C-alpha positions in Angstrom: 80.8 -4.3 -122.5 79.4 -5.4 -119.1 82.4 -6.6 -117.1 80.1 -8.7 -114.8 78.6 -10.5 -117.8 82.1 -11.1 -119.2 83.2 -12.7 -115.9 80.1 -14.9 -115.8 80.7 -16.0 -119.4 84.3 -16.7 -118.5 83.1 -18.8 -115.6 80.5 -20.5 -117.6 82.7 -21.4 -120.7 84.4 -24.3 -118.9 81.0 -25.9 -118.3 80.6 -26.4 -122.1 83.8 -28.4 -122.2 84.0 -32.0 -120.9 87.8 -31.6 -120.2 87.2 -28.7 -117.8 85.0 -30.5 -115.1 87.7 -30.1 -112.3 88.1 -26.4 -113.0 84.3 -25.9 -112.8 84.2 -27.7 -109.4 87.0 -25.6 -108.0 85.4 -22.5 -109.2 82.1 -23.5 -107.5 83.9 -24.2 -104.3 85.6 -20.8 -104.5 82.3 -18.9 -104.6 80.1 -20.6 -102.0 78.1 -17.4 -101.1 77.3 -16.7 -104.7 75.7 -20.0 -105.6 72.5 -18.2 -106.6 74.3 -16.6 -109.5 74.5 -19.8 -111.5 70.8 -20.4 -110.8 70.1 -16.8 -111.8 72.3 -17.1 -114.8 70.7 -20.5 -115.6 67.2 -19.1 -115.3 68.2 -16.0 -117.3 69.8 -18.2 -120.0 66.7 -20.5 -119.9 64.3 -17.6 -120.1 66.5 -16.1 -122.8 66.7 -19.4 -124.6 62.9 -19.9 -124.4 62.4 -16.4 -125.7 65.0 -16.9 -128.4 63.4 -20.2 -129.3 60.0 -18.6 -129.5 61.3 -15.8 -131.7 63.1 -18.4 -133.9 60.0 -20.4 -134.2 58.0 -17.4 -135.1 60.6 -16.3 -137.6 60.6 -19.7 -139.2 56.8 -19.6 -139.6 57.0 -16.1 -141.0 59.8 -17.1 -143.4 57.9 -20.1 -144.7 54.8 -17.9 -145.2 56.8 -15.3 -147.1 58.4 -18.1 -149.2 55.0 -19.5 -150.0 53.7 -16.0 -151.0 56.8 -15.5 -153.2 56.2 -18.9 -154.8 52.6 -17.9 -155.3 53.6 -14.6 -157.0 56.1 -16.3 -159.1 53.6 -18.9 -160.3 51.1 -16.1 -160.9 53.6 -14.1 -163.0 54.9 -17.1 -165.0 51.4 -18.5 -165.7 50.0 -15.1 -166.8 53.1 -14.4 -169.0 53.2 -17.8 -170.7 49.4 -18.0 -171.2 49.5 -14.5 -172.7 52.1 -15.9 -175.1 49.7 -18.7 -176.0 46.9 -16.1 -176.6 49.1 -13.9 -178.8 50.3 -16.9 -180.7 46.8 -17.9 -181.5 45.9 -14.3 -182.3 48.6 -14.3 -185.0 46.7 -17.0 -186.9 43.7 -14.7 -186.7 45.8 -11.7 -188.0 47.1 -13.8 -190.9 43.5 -14.7 -191.7 42.2 -11.1 -191.5 45.2 -9.7 -193.4 44.8 -12.3 -196.2 41.0 -11.8 -196.0 40.5 -15.5 -195.8 42.8 -18.5 -195.7 42.6 -21.7 -197.7 42.6 -25.0 -195.8 46.2 -25.5 -196.9 47.3 -22.1 -195.6 45.4 -22.6 -192.3 47.0 -26.0 -191.9 50.4 -24.5 -192.5 50.0 -21.7 -189.9 48.3 -24.0 -187.4 51.0 -26.7 -187.9 53.8 -24.1 -187.2 51.9 -23.0 -184.1 51.4 -26.5 -182.7 55.1 -27.3 -183.5 56.4 -24.1 -181.8 54.1 -24.3 -178.7 54.0 -27.8 -177.3 51.1 -26.9 -174.9 48.5 -26.8 -177.6 46.5 -29.9 -178.1 44.9 -28.7 -181.3 44.0 -25.6 -183.4 40.4 -25.6 -184.8 38.4 -23.3 -187.1 34.7 -22.9 -186.6 32.8 -20.9 -189.2 30.4 -18.1 -188.5 27.5 -20.6 -188.1 29.4 -22.4 -185.3 30.2 -25.4 -187.4 33.7 -27.0 -187.0 35.4 -27.1 -190.3 39.2 -27.6 -189.9 41.4 -28.9 -187.1 45.2 -29.4 -186.7 46.2 -32.1 -185.8 43.4 -33.6 -187.9 42.9 -36.7 -185.8 42.2 -34.5 -182.7 39.2 -32.9 -184.3 38.0 -35.7 -186.5 34.9 -36.2 -184.3 34.2 -32.4 -184.4 34.4 -31.7 -188.1 31.0 -30.9 -189.3 29.4 -30.7 -185.8 27.7 -27.6 -184.6 28.0 -25.8 -181.3 24.7 -24.4 -180.1 22.3 -27.3 -180.9 22.1 -28.1 -177.2 20.8 -25.1 -175.2 23.2 -25.7 -172.3 26.2 -25.9 -174.6 25.0 -22.8 -176.4 24.8 -20.9 -173.1 28.3 -22.1 -172.2 29.6 -21.0 -175.6 27.9 -17.6 -175.4 29.7 -17.0 -172.1 33.0 -17.9 -173.7 32.3 -16.1 -177.0 34.8 -13.4 -178.0 34.3 -9.8 -178.6 37.2 -7.5 -178.5 40.0 -10.0 -178.6 40.8 -13.6 -177.6 39.0 -15.1 -174.6 39.8 -18.0 -172.4 37.1 -20.5 -171.4 36.5 -22.1 -167.9 37.8 -25.6 -167.2 36.2 -28.1 -169.6 36.4 -31.9 -170.0 38.3 -32.7 -173.2 37.1 -35.2 -175.7 40.5 -36.9 -175.5 40.2 -37.2 -171.8 41.3 -35.1 -168.8 40.6 -31.4 -168.0 41.6 -28.5 -170.1 40.6 -25.1 -171.4 39.9 -23.4 -174.7 41.2 -20.1 -176.1 38.7 -18.6 -178.7 39.3 -15.6 -181.0 36.9 -14.4 -183.7 37.9 -13.6 -187.3 36.5 -10.3 -188.2 36.9 -8.0 -191.3 34.6 -5.7 -193.2 32.6 -5.5 -190.0 31.5 -9.1 -190.1 32.5 -12.2 -188.2 33.9 -14.9 -190.5 34.4 -17.6 -188.0 36.4 -18.5 -184.9 39.9 -19.8 -184.2 39.9 -22.2 -181.2 43.0 -23.4 -179.4 42.4 -26.5 -177.2 44.9 -26.9 -174.3 45.3 -29.8 -172.0 45.6 -28.5 -168.4 47.8 -31.4 -167.3 50.2 -30.9 -170.2 50.2 -27.1 -170.4 50.3 -26.3 -166.6 52.9 -29.0 -165.9 55.1 -27.6 -168.7 54.5 -23.9 -167.6 55.2 -24.6 -163.9 57.7 -27.4 -164.3 60.6 -25.4 -162.9 58.6 -22.8 -161.0 58.4 -23.0 -157.1 59.5 -26.6 -156.9 58.4 -28.2 -153.7 55.1 -26.3 -153.3 51.7 -27.9 -153.8 49.6 -26.0 -156.3 45.9 -26.0 -157.2 44.2 -24.0 -160.0 40.4 -23.6 -160.0 38.1 -22.0 -162.5 34.3 -21.5 -162.8 34.1 -25.0 -164.1 35.8 -26.6 -161.2 39.4 -27.6 -160.5 41.6 -27.2 -163.5 44.9 -28.6 -162.4 46.7 -29.7 -159.2 50.3 -30.5 -158.2 50.7 -32.0 -154.8 53.2 -34.1 -152.8 52.4 -37.6 -151.7 52.5 -36.8 -148.0 50.3 -33.8 -148.1 50.9 -30.6 -146.1 49.4 -29.4 -142.8 50.1 -25.8 -143.6 47.4 -23.4 -144.7 47.5 -22.4 -148.4 48.3 -19.0 -149.7 45.6 -17.8 -152.1 46.0 -15.8 -155.3 44.6 -15.0 -158.7 45.8 -15.6 -162.2 44.2 -13.1 -164.6 44.2 -14.2 -168.3 42.2 -11.9 -170.5 38.6 -12.4 -169.5 39.2 -15.2 -167.0 40.4 -15.2 -163.4 41.8 -18.5 -162.1 42.1 -19.1 -158.4 45.6 -20.1 -157.3 46.2 -22.0 -154.1 49.9 -22.6 -153.0 50.8 -24.8 -150.1 54.4 -25.6 -148.9 55.1 -29.3 -149.0 56.6 -31.1 -146.0 59.9 -31.1 -147.6 59.8 -27.3 -148.0 58.4 -26.8 -144.5 61.2 -29.0 -143.1 63.7 -26.5 -144.5 62.2 -23.8 -142.4 61.1 -25.9 -139.2 64.0 -27.4 -137.2 64.9 -28.2 -133.6 66.7 -24.9 -133.1 64.3 -23.7 -130.4 64.8 -26.9 -128.4 68.5 -26.7 -128.8 68.4 -23.1 -127.7 66.7 -24.3 -124.5 69.9 -26.0 -123.5 71.8 -22.7 -123.4 75.2 -24.1 -122.4 75.3 -27.0 -124.8 74.0 -24.9 -127.6 76.4 -22.1 -126.8 79.3 -24.5 -126.9 78.1 -26.0 -130.1 77.5 -22.6 -131.6 80.9 -21.4 -130.5 82.6 -24.4 -132.1 80.5 -23.9 -135.1 81.5 -20.2 -135.1 85.1 -21.1 -135.1 84.5 -23.6 -137.9 82.5 -21.1 -139.8 85.3 -18.5 -139.5 87.8 -21.1 -140.8 85.4 -21.9 -143.7 84.9 -18.2 -144.3 88.7 -17.7 -144.5 89.0 -20.7 -146.8 86.1 -19.4 -148.9 87.7 -15.9 -149.0 90.9 -17.5 -150.3 89.0 -19.4 -152.9 87.0 -16.3 -153.8 90.2 -14.4 -154.3 91.6 -17.1 -156.5 88.3 -17.2 -158.4 88.5 -13.4 -158.8 92.0 -13.7 -160.2 90.8 -16.4 -162.6 87.9 -14.2 -163.5 90.2 -11.3 -164.3 92.3 -13.5 -166.5 89.2 -14.9 -168.3 87.9 -11.3 -168.7 91.2 -10.2 -170.2 91.1 -13.2 -172.6 87.6 -12.5 -173.6 88.3 -8.8 -174.2 91.3 -9.7 -176.4 89.0 -12.2 -178.2 86.3 -9.5 -178.7 88.9 -7.1 -180.1 90.2 -9.7 -182.5 86.6 -10.6 -183.5 85.9 -6.9 -184.2 89.0 -6.7 -186.3 88.1 -9.9 -188.3 84.5 -8.5 -188.7 85.9 -5.2 -190.0 88.1 -7.0 -192.4 85.2 -9.2 -193.6 83.0 -6.1 -194.0 85.8 -4.5 -196.1 86.1 -7.5 -198.3 82.3 -7.7 -198.8 82.1 -4.0 -199.6 84.8 -4.4 -202.2 82.8 -7.1 -204.0 80.7 -6.0 -207.1 77.9 -8.1 -205.7 75.3 -6.9 -203.1 75.6 -9.1 -200.0 72.8 -8.8 -197.4 71.6 -10.5 -194.3 68.3 -10.2 -192.4 66.2 -11.9 -189.8 62.5 -12.7 -190.0 60.9 -13.4 -186.7 57.9 -15.8 -186.2 55.5 -12.9 -186.4 56.8 -11.9 -189.8 58.8 -8.9 -188.7 61.7 -8.3 -191.1 64.9 -7.0 -189.5 67.8 -6.0 -191.8 71.1 -7.0 -190.2 73.7 -6.2 -192.9 74.0 -4.6 -196.3 77.2 -4.2 -198.4 77.9 -1.0 -200.2 77.3 -2.5 -203.6 73.6 -1.9 -203.0 74.1 1.8 -203.9 75.9 1.1 -207.2 73.3 -1.5 -208.2 70.0 0.1 -207.2 71.0 3.8 -207.2 69.6 4.1 -203.6 71.3 4.2 -200.2 71.3 1.2 -197.8 69.2 3.2 -195.3 66.4 3.3 -197.9 66.0 -0.5 -197.7 66.6 -0.6 -193.9 63.9 2.0 -193.1 61.2 1.1 -195.5 59.1 -2.0 -195.3 59.0 -3.7 -198.8 61.4 -1.1 -200.2 63.3 -3.7 -202.3 60.0 -5.1 -203.7 59.0 -1.6 -204.8 62.1 -1.3 -206.9 61.5 -4.6 -208.7 60.2 -4.2 -212.3 56.4 -4.3 -212.2 56.3 -7.2 -214.7 58.6 -9.3 -212.4 57.2 -8.2 -209.0 54.6 -10.9 -208.5 57.0 -13.7 -209.2 59.7 -12.3 -206.9 57.1 -11.6 -204.1 55.7 -15.1 -204.4 59.2 -16.6 -204.0 59.9 -14.4 -201.0 56.6 -15.4 -199.3 57.5 -19.1 -199.8 60.8 -18.4 -197.9 59.0 -16.6 -195.1 56.4 -19.3 -194.7 59.2 -21.9 -194.5 58.0 -23.7 -197.7 61.5 -23.4 -199.1 65.0 -23.0 -197.7 66.7 -21.6 -200.8 65.7 -19.4 -203.8 67.5 -18.4 -207.0 65.8 -15.9 -209.3 66.7 -13.6 -212.3 64.6 -10.5 -212.6 64.8 -6.8 -213.5 65.2 -3.8 -211.1 64.3 -0.2 -211.9 66.7 2.5 -210.7 65.4 6.0 -209.7 66.6 7.4 -213.1 64.5 4.8 -214.9 67.3 2.6 -216.0 66.5 -1.1 -215.9 69.1 -3.5 -214.5 69.1 -7.3 -214.7 69.8 -9.1 -211.4 70.5 -12.6 -210.2 69.3 -13.0 -206.6 70.2 -16.0 -204.5 68.8 -16.4 -201.0 69.6 -19.1 -198.4 67.4 -19.5 -195.2 68.4 -21.1 -192.0 66.5 -21.4 -188.8 67.6 -19.7 -185.6 66.3 -19.5 -182.0 64.5 -16.3 -182.7 63.1 -17.0 -186.2 64.7 -17.4 -189.6 68.0 -16.0 -190.9 68.1 -14.8 -194.5 71.4 -14.5 -196.3 71.4 -13.2 -199.9 73.7 -12.3 -202.7 72.6 -10.1 -205.6 74.7 -9.9 -208.8 74.1 -7.3 -211.5 74.7 -9.0 -214.9 73.3 -6.1 -217.0 76.6 -5.4 -218.8 77.1 -9.2 -219.5 73.6 -9.4 -220.9 74.1 -6.3 -223.1 77.4 -7.6 -224.3 75.7 -10.9 -225.2 72.9 -9.1 -227.0 75.4 -7.0 -228.9 77.3 -10.2 -229.8 74.1 -11.9 -231.0 73.2 -8.7 -233.0 76.6 -8.7 -234.6 76.3 -12.4 -235.5 72.8 -11.7 -237.0 74.2 -8.8 -239.0 77.1 -10.9 -240.2 74.8 -13.8 -241.2 72.5 -11.3 -243.0 75.5 -9.8 -244.8 76.9 -13.2 -245.7 73.4 -14.3 -246.9 73.1 -11.2 -249.1 76.7 -11.6 -250.3 75.9 -15.2 -251.3 72.7 -14.2 -253.0 74.6 -11.4 -254.8 77.2 -13.9 -256.1 74.4 -16.2 -257.2 72.5 -13.4 -258.9 75.7 -12.3 -260.7 76.5 -15.8 -261.8 73.0 -16.4 -263.1 73.0 -13.0 -265.0 76.4 -13.8 -266.6 75.3 -17.2 -267.8 72.0 -15.9 -268.9 73.7 -13.2 -270.9 75.5 -15.8 -272.9 72.2 -17.3 -273.9 70.8 -13.9 -274.7 73.7 -13.2 -277.1 72.6 -16.1 -279.3 68.9 -15.4 -278.9 69.1 -11.7 -279.7 71.7 -12.1 -282.3 70.0 -14.9 -284.3 66.7 -13.0 -284.1 68.4 -9.9 -285.6 70.1 -11.9 -288.3 66.9 -13.7 -289.2 65.0 -10.4 -289.5 67.8 -9.1 -291.8 67.4 -12.1 -294.1 63.6 -11.8 -294.4 62.0 -9.8 -297.2 60.7 -6.5 -296.1 57.1 -7.5 -296.4 57.5 -10.8 -294.5 54.9 -11.2 -291.7 57.6 -12.8 -289.5 59.2 -9.4 -288.9 56.7 -8.7 -286.1 57.3 -12.0 -284.3 61.1 -11.6 -284.6 60.8 -8.1 -283.3 58.9 -9.4 -280.3 61.7 -12.0 -279.7 64.2 -9.2 -279.8 62.2 -7.1 -277.4 61.8 -10.1 -275.0 65.5 -10.7 -275.2 66.2 -7.0 -274.4 63.8 -7.2 -271.5 65.6 -10.3 -270.3 68.9 -8.3 -270.7 67.4 -5.5 -268.5 66.5 -8.2 -265.9 70.1 -9.4 -266.0 71.3 -5.8 -265.5 69.1 -5.6 -262.4 70.5 -8.8 -261.0 74.0 -7.5 -261.7 73.1 -4.3 -260.0 72.1 -6.3 -256.9 75.4 -8.0 -257.1 77.1 -4.6 -257.2 78.3 -5.1 -260.8 76.1 -2.8 -262.8 77.6 -0.7 -265.6 78.2 2.9 -264.5 78.8 6.3 -266.1 80.1 8.2 -263.0 79.6 12.0 -262.9 78.8 14.7 -260.4 75.1 15.0 -260.1 72.7 16.9 -257.9 70.2 14.6 -256.2 67.6 17.3 -256.2 67.4 17.3 -260.0 67.2 13.5 -260.2 64.5 13.3 -257.5 62.5 16.1 -259.0 62.7 14.8 -262.6 61.9 11.1 -261.7 59.1 12.1 -259.3 57.4 14.2 -261.9 57.7 11.4 -264.5 56.1 8.9 -262.0 53.3 11.3 -261.0 51.1 10.2 -263.9 51.5 6.5 -263.0 50.4 6.8 -259.4 46.7 7.3 -258.3 45.4 10.8 -258.3 44.3 10.3 -254.7 47.9 9.9 -253.7 49.6 13.2 -252.8 53.2 13.5 -253.9 55.3 16.0 -251.9 58.9 17.1 -252.4 61.1 18.5 -249.7 64.3 19.1 -251.6 65.9 21.9 -249.6 68.0 24.8 -250.9 71.5 23.4 -250.6 72.9 21.3 -253.5 73.2 17.6 -252.8 76.1 16.6 -255.0 77.2 13.0 -255.3 79.5 11.1 -257.7 77.3 8.4 -259.2 75.6 7.1 -262.3 72.5 9.2 -262.9 70.6 6.2 -264.4 71.3 4.1 -261.3 70.1 7.0 -259.1 66.9 7.2 -261.2 66.5 3.5 -260.8 66.7 3.9 -257.0 64.1 6.7 -256.9 61.9 4.8 -259.3 61.9 1.6 -257.2 61.4 3.4 -253.9 58.6 5.5 -255.2 56.9 2.5 -256.9 57.1 0.5 -253.6 55.7 3.5 -251.7 52.8 3.9 -254.1 51.9 0.2 -254.0 52.1 0.2 -250.1 49.1 2.7 -250.1 46.5 0.0 -250.6 43.4 2.1 -251.4 45.4 4.8 -253.2 44.5 7.5 -250.7 47.6 8.6 -249.0 50.8 10.7 -249.2 54.3 10.1 -250.5 57.1 12.5 -249.4 60.5 12.7 -251.1 63.1 14.4 -249.0 66.7 15.3 -249.7 68.7 15.0 -246.4 72.2 16.1 -245.6 73.9 14.6 -242.5 77.3 14.0 -240.8 78.3 10.4 -240.7 79.3 9.0 -237.3 79.2 5.6 -235.6 75.6 6.1 -234.5 74.5 6.7 -238.2 76.3 3.6 -239.3 74.8 1.5 -236.5 71.2 2.7 -237.4 71.7 1.9 -241.1 71.9 -1.3 -243.1 75.2 -2.1 -244.8 76.7 1.2 -243.5 80.1 -0.1 -242.6 81.6 1.2 -245.9 80.0 4.6 -245.5 83.0 7.0 -244.9 83.0 9.5 -242.1 82.2 13.1 -242.9 79.4 14.7 -244.8 76.8 12.6 -246.7 73.7 13.3 -248.6 70.7 11.1 -249.1 67.2 10.5 -250.5 64.3 9.7 -248.1 61.0 8.3 -249.4 58.2 8.2 -246.8 54.7 6.8 -247.2 51.7 6.4 -244.9 50.8 3.0 -246.3 50.4 -0.5 -244.7 54.0 -0.7 -243.3 56.0 -3.9 -242.8 56.5 -6.3 -239.9 60.0 -7.5 -238.8 59.9 -10.7 -240.9 59.1 -8.7 -244.1 61.8 -6.1 -243.3 64.4 -8.9 -243.0 63.6 -10.3 -246.5 62.8 -7.3 -248.7 66.3 -7.1 -250.2 66.4 -10.8 -251.2 66.1 -11.3 -255.0 62.8 -12.6 -256.2 61.1 -12.0 -252.8 58.0 -9.9 -253.2 54.8 -9.2 -251.2 53.0 -8.3 -254.5 51.2 -10.9 -256.6 52.9 -9.9 -259.8 56.2 -8.6 -258.4 59.6 -10.0 -259.4 61.3 -9.0 -256.2 64.3 -7.4 -257.9 63.5 -3.7 -257.4 64.9 -3.3 -253.8 67.5 -6.0 -254.6 68.8 -3.7 -257.4 68.7 -0.7 -255.0 70.8 -2.6 -252.5 73.4 -3.5 -255.1 73.7 0.1 -256.3 74.0 1.4 -252.7 76.7 -1.1 -251.9 78.6 -0.3 -255.1 78.5 3.4 -254.2 79.7 2.7 -250.6 76.4 4.0 -249.3 74.0 2.9 -246.6 70.3 2.1 -246.3 67.9 3.0 -243.5 64.4 1.5 -242.9 61.7 2.7 -240.5 58.5 0.8 -240.7 55.7 -0.6 -238.5 52.5 -2.4 -239.5 49.8 0.1 -240.2 52.2 3.1 -239.6 53.8 3.5 -243.0 57.4 3.2 -244.1 60.4 5.5 -244.5 63.4 4.3 -246.6 66.5 6.5 -246.6 69.5 6.0 -249.0 72.8 7.8 -248.0 75.8 8.5 -250.2 79.1 10.1 -249.5 79.3 13.7 -250.5 81.0 14.4 -253.8 84.8 14.5 -254.0 87.2 14.8 -257.0 85.7 14.1 -260.5 86.2 10.8 -262.4 87.1 10.4 -266.1 84.3 9.1 -268.2 84.6 5.5 -269.4 85.4 5.2 -273.1 83.2 2.7 -274.9 84.4 0.9 -278.0 82.8 1.6 -281.3 81.5 5.1 -280.6 82.6 6.5 -284.1 80.5 5.6 -287.1 82.3 2.9 -289.2 81.5 0.6 -292.0 79.5 -2.6 -291.4 81.9 -4.7 -293.5 85.5 -5.7 -293.1 88.2 -8.2 -294.0 90.9 -10.2 -292.4 91.3 -13.0 -289.9 89.6 -12.6 -286.5 90.2 -15.1 -283.7 87.0 -15.6 -281.6 87.5 -17.1 -278.1 84.2 -18.0 -276.5 83.3 -21.0 -274.3 79.6 -20.9 -274.9 78.7 -22.8 -278.1 75.7 -20.8 -279.0 77.4 -17.5 -278.5 80.4 -18.6 -280.4 78.3 -19.9 -283.3 76.4 -16.6 -283.4 79.5 -14.4 -283.3 81.2 -16.4 -286.0 78.2 -16.1 -288.3 78.0 -12.3 -287.8 81.7 -11.8 -288.5 81.7 -14.0 -291.5 78.7 -12.2 -292.9 80.6 -8.9 -292.5 83.5 -10.3 -294.6 85.9 -11.4 -291.8 87.5 -14.8 -291.6 87.0 -16.4 -288.2 89.3 -18.6 -286.2 87.3 -20.2 -283.4 88.5 -21.3 -279.9 86.5 -22.7 -277.0 88.9 -21.6 -274.2 92.2 -19.9 -273.5 94.4 -22.9 -273.9 93.0 -23.7 -277.4 93.2 -20.0 -278.3 96.9 -19.8 -277.6 97.5 -23.0 -279.6 95.7 -21.5 -282.6 97.4 -18.1 -282.2 100.8 -19.7 -282.2 100.0 -21.2 -285.6 98.4 -18.0 -287.2 100.0 -15.2 -285.3 101.0 -13.4 -288.5 97.5 -13.4 -290.0 95.4 -12.6 -286.9 94.1 -9.0 -287.2 92.0 -8.9 -284.0 91.0 -11.1 -281.1 87.5 -11.2 -279.5 88.1 -12.6 -276.1 85.5 -13.8 -273.5 86.3 -13.1 -269.9 85.0 -16.1 -268.1 86.2 -19.5 -269.5 87.2 -22.9 -268.2 90.9 -24.1 -268.0 92.2 -20.5 -268.7 90.2 -17.4 -268.2 90.3 -14.3 -270.3 92.7 -12.3 -268.1 95.4 -15.0 -268.2 94.8 -15.6 -271.9 95.2 -11.9 -272.7 98.5 -11.8 -270.8 99.8 -14.8 -272.8 98.7 -13.2 -276.1 100.3 -9.9 -275.2 103.6 -11.7 -274.4 103.5 -13.3 -277.8 102.4 -10.2 -279.8 101.7 -6.8 -278.4 100.4 -5.4 -281.7 97.3 -7.6 -282.0 94.2 -5.7 -280.7 92.0 -7.5 -278.2 88.3 -6.8 -277.6 87.1 -8.1 -274.3 83.6 -9.6 -274.2 81.7 -10.3 -270.9 78.3 -10.5 -269.3 79.8 -8.4 -266.4 79.8 -4.6 -266.6 82.7 -2.9 -268.3 84.0 -1.2 -265.2 84.3 -4.5 -263.4 85.7 -6.5 -266.3 88.2 -4.0 -267.6 89.5 -3.2 -264.0 91.0 -6.7 -263.9 93.2 -5.9 -266.8 94.7 -2.8 -265.3 97.1 -1.0 -267.8 97.4 -3.9 -270.3 95.5 -1.8 -272.9 92.4 -3.4 -274.3 91.2 -2.3 -277.7 87.5 -2.4 -276.7 84.8 -3.9 -274.7 81.5 -5.6 -275.6 78.9 -6.2 -272.9 76.7 -9.2 -273.4 74.1 -9.5 -274.7 75.2 -7.5 -277.8 73.6 -7.0 -281.2 75.4 -8.0 -284.5 76.1 -4.4 -285.4 77.9 -3.8 -282.1 80.2 -6.8 -282.7 81.0 -5.8 -286.3 81.5 -2.1 -285.3 83.9 -3.0 -282.4 86.0 -5.3 -284.5 86.2 -2.8 -287.4 87.2 0.1 -285.0 89.9 -2.1 -283.3 91.4 -3.1 -286.7 91.3 0.5 -288.0 92.9 2.1 -284.8 95.7 -0.4 -284.9 96.6 0.2 -288.6 95.6 -3.2 -289.8 93.0 -2.1 -292.4 95.2 -3.3 -295.4 96.7 -6.3 -293.8 96.6 -9.5 -295.9 94.1 -12.1 -295.1 95.1 -15.7 -294.7 92.5 -18.3 -294.2 93.2 -20.8 -291.3 94.3 -24.2 -292.3 
């Protein structure tokens, strides 16, 4: 440092203090020869002060100018950025129009309303068609006066419009006078696709509203003026005005350049212009003030340093707290993700921005199990999920999603199908909830795969349907069996009395032919009853081991003559024996009915019938694909398949073909397939049907493979015996006509008959005539006491009396109920007189009662 200057500063410092006047005087007196130094110092300080004042004034002016330039550049950047946002927002409507290749008025209003709502600077959005006629406007009241008007009718207006017309993107117009009042500007963009212009989207902006909003918080305190080719567009100025020269700039917005003029207001200028130069002129006073200010500033600086240190400590504490909170948040988020990944449902979240961009934020791991695709597949592909939706459901799902994106709905719940890469179809329930965010719309969705539940429900319904069908057929079988039994009782009297009447007529009587016809009709009715009993699973059987190949070959050859010659009959019998244990007549009946139906299904007679012997292994799949296959035992099975290329059947017909008396033929009785079903169920077999309308029919009958042989059923009265007899026979029959007929036949044969209408009456009569009764003819089904209980009571009273069971049910079913009680014989209704006499005679002869005395009942 300069020691001379230091000494002068030390001498001059008391002059700045009022309390040091005496010291200054003594100092002046101590240096009388150096009085010019204070003048020199004063001049030097004055010159320095003036120099410093000038420099400060110049610096203030330069600072204000730089601040004005900075304000101008800030306004320029903000205005260009925000106006570009307006242009792009309007261009999005044009993109929507071009992508959709045309918008309806409702769609235009929806997009324009969203734009007006999101950008408050827009006065209205208007659509002008390619002939420059205004069509639509939002808000509607803004463009009411324009709708239907045409731009270009006036030559001046047409020239203005041509200057503002677009080509290559949106364009901004010069300043214009708005219809609603005030100055404004217009942004115009043309709608072009297929190389043609389809109209123009016009955004109308109020300069007062838009510029005030854009520059509301920008360069506060500066006066601003914006001018265009059409004159001044907008101005912001203070009340007092400003004497400073403006800083000029340009705002470039697409095709338009706006002139920007920025002037500092008096308030801003006052912050840069002060009395510092004047104060500097008084060097001593200013120095003292500055010195005190420096001391105060140092104290404030120390105080602020302490406060800053304290704030730093608080900031470190807050930083540590936030770090701990962030770690805790990450742990909670990780736990939440773990829980969501463990759920069987697919949880996802995405964000849709105003421009329509879809950003996937989160996907749970269940997406891989449900869709068969990785989560990255849906994150990287646009529309990836929609491509996986079943084609039949895709349009409905896409429409629901578009409604969510447009904001027409905030929630959606749908059920649809999804196709996995392996072709498997899964059934999904998709629920999406939408909420608005600052950057767009947030989509949160949950997808649940309910395929297994649906399949279980379908299986349950299928089982219920099968059960109802089985119960229905079981009920029909019971009904058919009951009808056949009661009808057999009527046929006993009908056939028997006709036979007796024919025996009583002379040989040359013309009534023989009529009675013979009655007998034949009764026998045909009996055959009809046997078919009904076969449907009910009660047909008479003569079980033996038979080869299905022989039965099919024999029956097919017999029927070859009855089918049209234009129908080809083909046999595929195979080389291996197909052995089953069954009644050969019932197997013939099955082949006969199936072949007859196949021949009648070929409407014009020109076709082919194929008879095939099949051999399979029974498993659950075979049972599931067959009708009434639950009783089919596991293991080997053999079957008969009859295939035709006739008219086929629809689903309704297939459900009813086994019902008795249902037939699609005009003259059919509807008992053929019903009898087939009864025989198959009796043999513990299964039925399979494959048929489509116009595609023919294949019917397959499966039987268990042959096991151990069965003993033949012994029938009563097989040995030839005399047609006459003697002795007392007790006849137990509940049907009056059958009882009357049997009594007449036995009495004609020489027997005495003791009649009873039910088991209770029979036991009462037997107790009275037990010693005289040689034989009992017992009906199986009776009121009060049935034949089984009656027989047990008779056996308890006398085990030597032979009992002949009589029933409309087949022998195997009727006799099985008596077990080892030892019946003397069995008569199946309807029976002829000779069969009754023969059975009674044989029973009496086998039990050694041929010479027993006869006692008439009292």
